[in-house]
C-alpha positions in Angstrom: -13.5 12.4 2.9 -12.6 9.6 0.5 -14.3 8.5 -2.7 -16.5 5.4 -2.7 -14.4 2.2 -2.2 -11.2 4.2 -1.5 -9.1 4.5 1.7 -9.0 7.9 3.3 -5.6 9.7 3.4 -5.7 9.4 7.2 -6.0 5.6 7.0 -3.2 5.4 4.4 -0.9 7.5 6.5 -1.7 5.5 9.7 -0.9 2.3 8.0 2.3 3.6 6.4 3.7 5.3 9.5 3.5 2.2 11.8 6.4 -0.2 11.1 5.4 -3.7 10.0 7.5 -5.1 12.9 5.0 -3.4 15.3 1.9 -4.7 13.6 0.0 -7.8 14.4 -0.5 -10.4 11.6 -4.2 -9.2 11.5 -3.1 -5.6 11.1 -0.7 -6.5 8.3 -3.4 -8.6 6.5 -5.9 -5.8 6.9 -3.4 -3.3 5.5 -2.6 -5.5 2.6 -6.2 -6.2 1.7 -7.2 -2.5 2.1 -4.3 -1.5 -0.2 -5.2 -4.0 -2.9 -8.9 -2.9 -2.7 -7.8 0.7 -2.9 -5.5 0.0 -5.9 -8.3 -1.8 -7.7 -10.8 1.1 -7.0 -8.1 3.5 -8.2 -7.6 1.6 -11.5 -11.4 1.3 -12.1 -12.0 5.1 -11.6 -11.0 7.4 -14.5 -8.4 10.0 -13.5 -10.9 12.8 -14.6 -13.4 11.6 -12.0 -11.1 11.4 -9.0 -11.3 14.0 -6.3 -8.3 16.3 -5.7 -7.5 14.5 -2.4 -7.5 11.1 -4.1 -5.3 12.3 -6.9 -2.8 13.5 -4.2 -3.2 10.3 -2.2 -2.5 8.2 -5.3 0.6 10.2 -6.2 2.0 9.9 -2.6 1.2 6.2 -2.2 2.4 5.3 -5.7 -1.0 4.1 -6.6 -0.6 4.8 -10.3 -0.6 1.0 -11.0 2.8 1.1 -12.7 4.5 -1.1 -10.0 6.4 1.9 -8.6 7.3 2.1 -4.9 5.3 4.7 -3.0 7.0 7.6 -1.2 6.0 5.9 2.1 7.6 2.6 1.1 10.8 4.5 0.0 10.9 6.2 3.4 10.4 2.9 5.2 13.2 1.3 3.1 15.5 4.2 3.9 14.8 3.8 7.7 15.0 0.0 7.5 11.4 -0.4 8.6 10.1 -2.4 5.6 9.9 -6.2 6.0 11.8 -8.0 3.3 
């Protein structure tokens, strides 16, 4: 279960595992907006109030708001699946 205003780990994984080249424009837009909303919710919530699963999800997705690539993005880059 995710915290209020946050994406679940299942949703994040589903969006990350499907290559952008196989997504419709609607799916890409939805993923982008959901990611931005999740990042904003992550920034607004103090680290001490995050659930354990959201702390893990933020670490894996690179959602520390320091403009770092996520592990999922690094994997996509390595496999040539990220759009440039």
